[in-house]
Backbone as XML, in Angstrom:
<?xml version="1.0"?>
<chain id="A" units="angstrom">
  <residue number="1" name="MET">
    <atom name="N" x="-31.045" y="-0.293" z="-12.045"/>
    <atom name="CA" x="-30.159" y="0.557" z="-11.655"/>
    <atom name="C" x="-28.714" y="0.275" z="-12.017"/>
  </residue>
  <residue number="2" name="TRP">
    <atom name="N" x="-28.190" y="-1.166" z="-11.965"/>
    <atom name="CA" x="-26.909" y="-1.638" z="-11.901"/>
    <atom name="C" x="-26.298" y="-1.226" z="-13.544"/>
  </residue>
  <residue number="3" name="GLU">
    <atom name="N" x="-27.566" y="-2.101" z="-14.294"/>
    <atom name="CA" x="-27.318" y="-1.813" z="-15.793"/>
    <atom name="C" x="-26.979" y="-0.274" z="-16.218"/>
  </residue>
  <residue number="4" name="GLU">
    <atom name="N" x="-27.629" y="0.621" z="-15.864"/>
    <atom name="CA" x="-27.579" y="1.906" z="-16.360"/>
    <atom name="C" x="-25.854" y="2.447" z="-15.655"/>
  </residue>
  <residue number="5" name="ILE">
    <atom name="N" x="-25.693" y="1.815" z="-14.392"/>
    <atom name="CA" x="-24.375" y="2.392" z="-13.849"/>
    <atom name="C" x="-23.292" y="1.874" z="-14.712"/>
  </residue>
  <residue number="6" name="ASP">
    <atom name="N" x="-23.465" y="0.538" z="-15.367"/>
    <atom name="CA" x="-22.305" y="-0.038" z="-15.619"/>
    <atom name="C" x="-22.508" y="0.827" z="-17.195"/>
  </residue>
  <residue number="7" name="GLU">
    <atom name="N" x="-23.427" y="0.707" z="-17.937"/>
    <atom name="CA" x="-23.526" y="1.630" z="-19.083"/>
    <atom name="C" x="-22.750" y="3.560" z="-19.120"/>
  </residue>
  <residue number="8" name="TRP">
    <atom name="N" x="-23.065" y="3.964" z="-17.725"/>
    <atom name="CA" x="-22.325" y="5.243" z="-17.536"/>
    <atom name="C" x="-20.869" y="5.279" z="-17.501"/>
  </residue>
  <residue number="9" name="LEU">
    <atom name="N" x="-20.446" y="3.843" z="-16.688"/>
    <atom name="CA" x="-19.143" y="3.591" z="-16.843"/>
    <atom name="C" x="-18.167" y="3.563" z="-17.754"/>
  </residue>
  <residue number="10" name="HIS">
    <atom name="N" x="-18.973" y="2.729" z="-18.329"/>
    <atom name="CA" x="-18.383" y="2.249" z="-19.357"/>
    <atom name="C" x="-18.261" y="3.567" z="-20.702"/>
  </residue>
  <residue number="11" name="GLU">
    <atom name="N" x="-19.151" y="4.165" z="-21.105"/>
    <atom name="CA" x="-19.031" y="5.519" z="-21.755"/>
    <atom name="C" x="-17.814" y="6.571" z="-21.008"/>
  </residue>
  <residue number="12" name="HIS">
    <atom name="N" x="-17.852" y="6.483" z="-19.841"/>
    <atom name="CA" x="-17.039" y="7.692" z="-19.466"/>
    <atom name="C" x="-15.614" y="7.018" z="-19.091"/>
  </residue>
  <residue number="13" name="TYR">
    <atom name="N" x="-15.519" y="6.240" z="-18.279"/>
    <atom name="CA" x="-14.240" y="5.599" z="-18.137"/>
    <atom name="C" x="-13.661" y="4.133" z="-18.864"/>
  </residue>
  <residue number="14" name="ALA">
    <atom name="N" x="-14.321" y="3.743" z="-19.984"/>
    <atom name="CA" x="-14.328" y="2.569" z="-20.812"/>
    <atom name="C" x="-14.098" y="1.130" z="-19.776"/>
  </residue>
  <residue number="15" name="VAL">
    <atom name="N" x="-15.091" y="1.188" z="-18.465"/>
    <atom name="CA" x="-14.920" y="0.378" z="-17.528"/>
    <atom name="C" x="-15.902" y="-0.785" z="-17.904"/>
  </residue>
  <residue number="16" name="HIS">
    <atom name="N" x="-15.681" y="-2.106" z="-18.044"/>
    <atom name="CA" x="-16.993" y="-2.966" z="-18.280"/>
    <atom name="C" x="-17.458" y="-3.796" z="-17.151"/>
  </residue>
  <residue number="17" name="GLY">
    <atom name="N" x="-18.713" y="-3.822" z="-16.725"/>
    <atom name="CA" x="-19.096" y="-4.602" z="-15.543"/>
    <atom name="C" x="-18.799" y="-4.171" z="-14.494"/>
  </residue>
  <residue number="18" name="ALA">
    <atom name="N" x="-18.504" y="-3.307" z="-13.901"/>
    <atom name="CA" x="-17.886" y="-2.516" z="-12.623"/>
    <atom name="C" x="-19.061" y="-3.409" z="-11.551"/>
  </residue>
  <residue number="19" name="SER">
    <atom name="N" x="-20.339" y="-3.069" z="-11.839"/>
    <atom name="CA" x="-21.214" y="-3.243" z="-11.135"/>
    <atom name="C" x="-21.402" y="-4.896" z="-10.348"/>
  </residue>
  <residue number="20" name="GLN">
    <atom name="N" x="-20.900" y="-5.929" z="-11.352"/>
    <atom name="CA" x="-20.416" y="-7.225" z="-10.655"/>
    <atom name="C" x="-19.727" y="-7.317" z="-9.596"/>
  </residue>
  <residue number="21" name="HIS">
    <atom name="N" x="-19.025" y="-6.419" z="-9.595"/>
    <atom name="CA" x="-17.747" y="-6.613" z="-8.274"/>
    <atom name="C" x="-18.378" y="-5.355" z="-7.277"/>
  </residue>
  <residue number="22" name="ARG">
    <atom name="N" x="-19.626" y="-5.538" z="-6.559"/>
    <atom name="CA" x="-19.582" y="-4.400" z="-5.597"/>
    <atom name="C" x="-20.094" y="-4.943" z="-4.299"/>
  </residue>
  <residue number="23" name="GLN">
    <atom name="N" x="-19.655" y="-4.084" z="-3.146"/>
    <atom name="CA" x="-19.670" y="-4.384" z="-1.860"/>
    <atom name="C" x="-20.379" y="-3.034" z="-1.120"/>
  </residue>
  <residue number="24" name="ALA">
    <atom name="N" x="-21.225" y="-3.309" z="-0.325"/>
    <atom name="CA" x="-21.882" y="-2.510" z="0.422"/>
    <atom name="C" x="-20.634" y="-1.750" z="0.902"/>
  </residue>
  <residue number="25" name="SER">
    <atom name="N" x="-20.980" y="-0.099" z="1.487"/>
    <atom name="CA" x="-19.697" y="0.397" z="2.171"/>
    <atom name="C" x="-20.425" y="1.435" z="2.783"/>
  </residue>
  <residue number="26" name="GLY">
    <atom name="N" x="-19.916" y="1.644" z="3.787"/>
    <atom name="CA" x="-20.514" y="2.861" z="5.055"/>
    <atom name="C" x="-20.439" y="4.062" z="4.562"/>
  </residue>
  <residue number="27" name="GLY">
    <atom name="N" x="-21.708" y="5.114" z="4.689"/>
    <atom name="CA" x="-21.701" y="5.761" z="3.628"/>
    <atom name="C" x="-22.650" y="7.246" z="4.366"/>
  </residue>
  <residue number="28" name="GLY">
    <atom name="N" x="-22.898" y="6.806" z="5.683"/>
    <atom name="CA" x="-24.100" y="7.473" z="6.196"/>
    <atom name="C" x="-25.461" y="6.693" z="6.529"/>
  </residue>
  <residue number="29" name="CYS">
    <atom name="N" x="-26.154" y="7.477" z="7.102"/>
    <atom name="CA" x="-27.638" y="6.719" z="7.596"/>
    <atom name="C" x="-28.750" y="7.421" z="6.134"/>
  </residue>
  <residue number="30" name="ILE">
    <atom name="N" x="-28.265" y="8.112" z="5.265"/>
    <atom name="CA" x="-29.384" y="8.405" z="4.371"/>
    <atom name="C" x="-29.525" y="7.806" z="3.065"/>
  </residue>
  <residue number="31" name="HIS">
    <atom name="N" x="-28.347" y="7.555" z="2.853"/>
    <atom name="CA" x="-28.062" y="6.868" z="1.380"/>
    <atom name="C" x="-27.413" y="5.564" z="1.527"/>
  </residue>
  <residue number="32" name="GLN">
    <atom name="N" x="-27.563" y="4.734" z="0.552"/>
    <atom name="CA" x="-26.833" y="3.524" z="0.438"/>
    <atom name="C" x="-25.224" y="4.070" z="-0.251"/>
  </residue>
  <residue number="33" name="ALA">
    <atom name="N" x="-24.248" y="3.077" z="0.162"/>
    <atom name="CA" x="-22.963" y="3.467" z="-0.241"/>
    <atom name="C" x="-22.388" y="2.358" z="-0.554"/>
  </residue>
  <residue number="34" name="TRP">
    <atom name="N" x="-21.726" y="1.978" z="-1.870"/>
    <atom name="CA" x="-21.195" y="1.039" z="-2.591"/>
    <atom name="C" x="-19.931" y="0.860" z="-3.099"/>
  </residue>
  <residue number="35" name="THR">
    <atom name="N" x="-18.830" y="0.069" z="-2.955"/>
    <atom name="CA" x="-17.785" y="0.357" z="-3.571"/>
    <atom name="C" x="-17.659" y="-0.879" z="-5.041"/>
  </residue>
  <residue number="36" name="ILE">
    <atom name="N" x="-17.701" y="-0.316" z="-6.022"/>
    <atom name="CA" x="-17.803" y="-1.065" z="-7.115"/>
    <atom name="C" x="-16.628" y="-1.222" z="-8.099"/>
  </residue>
  <residue number="37" name="GLY">
    <atom name="N" x="-16.308" y="-2.126" z="-8.687"/>
    <atom name="CA" x="-15.249" y="-2.337" z="-9.654"/>
    <atom name="C" x="-14.010" y="-3.507" z="-9.018"/>
  </residue>
  <residue number="38" name="LYS">
    <atom name="N" x="-13.217" y="-3.359" z="-9.994"/>
    <atom name="CA" x="-11.996" y="-4.488" z="-9.873"/>
    <atom name="C" x="-10.734" y="-3.620" z="-8.766"/>
  </residue>
  <residue number="39" name="GLU">
    <atom name="N" x="-9.947" y="-4.509" z="-8.775"/>
    <atom name="CA" x="-8.980" y="-4.162" z="-8.042"/>
    <atom name="C" x="-8.065" y="-2.737" z="-8.561"/>
  </residue>
  <residue number="40" name="ASP">
    <atom name="N" x="-7.868" y="-3.032" z="-9.953"/>
    <atom name="CA" x="-7.150" y="-1.985" z="-10.752"/>
    <atom name="C" x="-8.021" y="-0.852" z="-11.062"/>
  </residue>
  <residue number="41" name="ARG">
    <atom name="N" x="-9.594" y="-0.838" z="-10.543"/>
    <atom name="CA" x="-10.273" y="0.269" z="-11.198"/>
    <atom name="C" x="-11.318" y="0.223" z="-10.315"/>
  </residue>
  <residue number="42" name="ARG">
    <atom name="N" x="-11.471" y="0.977" z="-9.149"/>
    <atom name="CA" x="-12.742" y="0.934" z="-8.294"/>
    <atom name="C" x="-13.351" y="2.407" z="-8.107"/>
  </residue>
  <residue number="43" name="PHE">
    <atom name="N" x="-14.651" y="2.410" z="-7.785"/>
    <atom name="CA" x="-15.320" y="3.648" z="-7.834"/>
    <atom name="C" x="-16.335" y="3.340" z="-6.358"/>
  </residue>
  <residue number="44" name="PHE">
    <atom name="N" x="-16.494" y="4.679" z="-6.003"/>
    <atom name="CA" x="-17.263" y="4.804" z="-4.606"/>
    <atom name="C" x="-18.496" y="5.327" z="-5.270"/>
  </residue>
  <residue number="45" name="LEU">
    <atom name="N" x="-19.776" y="4.987" z="-4.722"/>
    <atom name="CA" x="-21.149" y="5.320" z="-5.380"/>
    <atom name="C" x="-22.048" y="5.085" z="-4.641"/>
  </residue>
  <residue number="46" name="LYS">
    <atom name="N" x="-23.198" y="6.290" z="-4.116"/>
    <atom name="CA" x="-23.995" y="6.248" z="-3.425"/>
    <atom name="C" x="-25.231" y="6.405" z="-4.112"/>
  </residue>
  <residue number="47" name="THR">
    <atom name="N" x="-26.343" y="5.622" z="-3.790"/>
    <atom name="CA" x="-27.366" y="5.560" z="-4.364"/>
    <atom name="C" x="-28.398" y="5.791" z="-3.038"/>
  </residue>
  <residue number="48" name="GLY">
    <atom name="N" x="-29.893" y="6.931" z="-3.886"/>
    <atom name="CA" x="-30.863" y="7.254" z="-2.960"/>
    <atom name="C" x="-31.833" y="7.335" z="-4.520"/>
  </residue>
  <residue number="49" name="GLY">
    <atom name="N" x="-32.785" y="8.341" z="-3.525"/>
    <atom name="CA" x="-34.186" y="8.817" z="-4.300"/>
    <atom name="C" x="-33.331" y="10.053" z="-5.278"/>
  </residue>
  <residue number="50" name="CYS">
    <atom name="N" x="-34.343" y="10.465" z="-6.280"/>
    <atom name="CA" x="-33.944" y="11.368" z="-7.204"/>
    <atom name="C" x="-34.186" y="12.646" z="-6.786"/>
  </residue>
  <residue number="51" name="GLU">
    <atom name="N" x="-34.858" y="12.959" z="-5.245"/>
    <atom name="CA" x="-34.950" y="14.122" z="-4.910"/>
    <atom name="C" x="-33.498" y="14.415" z="-4.243"/>
  </residue>
  <residue number="52" name="GLN">
    <atom name="N" x="-32.685" y="13.863" z="-3.894"/>
    <atom name="CA" x="-31.366" y="13.782" z="-3.345"/>
    <atom name="C" x="-30.408" y="14.310" z="-4.549"/>
  </residue>
  <residue number="53" name="SER">
    <atom name="N" x="-30.885" y="14.573" z="-5.731"/>
    <atom name="CA" x="-29.909" y="15.115" z="-7.019"/>
    <atom name="C" x="-29.068" y="16.249" z="-6.508"/>
  </residue>
  <residue number="54" name="SER">
    <atom name="N" x="-29.787" y="17.141" z="-5.918"/>
    <atom name="CA" x="-28.893" y="18.418" z="-5.859"/>
    <atom name="C" x="-27.821" y="18.236" z="-4.687"/>
  </residue>
  <residue number="55" name="VAL">
    <atom name="N" x="-28.070" y="17.271" z="-3.645"/>
    <atom name="CA" x="-27.226" y="17.079" z="-2.885"/>
    <atom name="C" x="-26.109" y="16.264" z="-3.261"/>
  </residue>
  <residue number="56" name="TYR">
    <atom name="N" x="-26.330" y="15.239" z="-4.200"/>
    <atom name="CA" x="-24.856" y="14.565" z="-5.061"/>
    <atom name="C" x="-24.181" y="15.371" z="-5.646"/>
  </residue>
  <residue number="57" name="ARG">
    <atom name="N" x="-25.012" y="16.379" z="-6.721"/>
    <atom name="CA" x="-24.183" y="17.272" z="-7.297"/>
    <atom name="C" x="-23.544" y="18.117" z="-6.355"/>
  </residue>
  <residue number="58" name="ALA">
    <atom name="N" x="-23.888" y="18.694" z="-5.354"/>
    <atom name="CA" x="-22.723" y="19.586" z="-4.374"/>
    <atom name="C" x="-21.510" y="18.397" z="-3.888"/>
  </residue>
  <residue number="59" name="GLU">
    <atom name="N" x="-22.049" y="17.391" z="-3.308"/>
    <atom name="CA" x="-20.866" y="16.189" z="-2.975"/>
    <atom name="C" x="-20.014" y="16.207" z="-4.381"/>
  </residue>
  <residue number="60" name="ALA">
    <atom name="N" x="-20.028" y="15.882" z="-5.328"/>
    <atom name="CA" x="-19.263" y="15.695" z="-6.663"/>
    <atom name="C" x="-18.516" y="16.849" z="-6.840"/>
  </residue>
  <residue number="61" name="ASP">
    <atom name="N" x="-19.278" y="18.469" z="-6.874"/>
    <atom name="CA" x="-18.300" y="19.427" z="-6.856"/>
    <atom name="C" x="-17.249" y="19.812" z="-5.725"/>
  </residue>
  <residue number="62" name="GLY">
    <atom name="N" x="-17.779" y="19.368" z="-4.556"/>
    <atom name="CA" x="-16.809" y="19.483" z="-3.848"/>
    <atom name="C" x="-15.515" y="18.611" z="-3.822"/>
  </residue>
  <residue number="63" name="LEU">
    <atom name="N" x="-15.812" y="17.359" z="-4.130"/>
    <atom name="CA" x="-14.581" y="16.048" z="-4.107"/>
    <atom name="C" x="-14.039" y="16.617" z="-5.754"/>
  </residue>
  <residue number="64" name="ASN">
    <atom name="N" x="-14.543" y="17.204" z="-6.624"/>
    <atom name="CA" x="-13.653" y="17.658" z="-7.364"/>
    <atom name="C" x="-12.611" y="18.769" z="-7.286"/>
  </residue>
  <residue number="65" name="GLN">
    <atom name="N" x="-13.130" y="20.051" z="-6.329"/>
    <atom name="CA" x="-12.365" y="20.716" z="-6.330"/>
    <atom name="C" x="-11.162" y="20.102" z="-5.145"/>
  </residue>
  <residue number="66" name="LEU">
    <atom name="N" x="-11.460" y="19.045" z="-4.321"/>
    <atom name="CA" x="-10.572" y="18.697" z="-3.867"/>
    <atom name="C" x="-9.585" y="18.134" z="-4.514"/>
  </residue>
  <residue number="67" name="ARG">
    <atom name="N" x="-9.842" y="17.113" z="-5.612"/>
    <atom name="CA" x="-9.021" y="16.625" z="-6.491"/>
    <atom name="C" x="-8.285" y="17.646" z="-7.314"/>
  </residue>
  <residue number="68" name="ALA">
    <atom name="N" x="-8.485" y="18.707" z="-7.620"/>
    <atom name="CA" x="-8.087" y="19.805" z="-8.316"/>
    <atom name="C" x="-6.894" y="20.358" z="-7.278"/>
  </residue>
  <residue number="69" name="ALA">
    <atom name="N" x="-7.347" y="20.530" z="-5.805"/>
    <atom name="CA" x="-6.203" y="21.413" z="-5.122"/>
    <atom name="C" x="-5.174" y="20.311" z="-4.619"/>
  </residue>
  <residue number="70" name="LEU">
    <atom name="N" x="-5.481" y="18.738" z="-4.525"/>
    <atom name="CA" x="-4.309" y="17.960" z="-4.545"/>
    <atom name="C" x="-3.350" y="17.805" z="-5.809"/>
  </residue>
  <residue number="71" name="LYS">
    <atom name="N" x="-4.053" y="18.328" z="-6.836"/>
    <atom name="CA" x="-2.993" y="18.287" z="-8.163"/>
    <atom name="C" x="-2.061" y="19.618" z="-8.145"/>
  </residue>
  <residue number="72" name="HIS">
    <atom name="N" x="-2.434" y="20.626" z="-7.663"/>
    <atom name="CA" x="-1.459" y="21.740" z="-7.340"/>
    <atom name="C" x="-0.903" y="21.742" z="-6.354"/>
  </residue>
  <residue number="73" name="SER">
    <atom name="N" x="-0.699" y="20.763" z="-5.606"/>
    <atom name="CA" x="-0.301" y="20.772" z="-4.094"/>
    <atom name="C" x="1.299" y="20.066" z="-4.098"/>
  </residue>
</chain>
């Protein structure tokens, strides 16, 4: 799993080896949550089964809407 995450982060954000610097984070009782990356570039990541992919997509859409709203405020 971590290798695929590193590949995705490298492709989309030009970040190398972020998962080598990971720490478990609080994120609820259903999913595991992680903070990965170094001090200059950190990411929050939730992991769980593929059956939860629609939940992850909905959360990502909501976070993107919040980001857009903050840019325009």
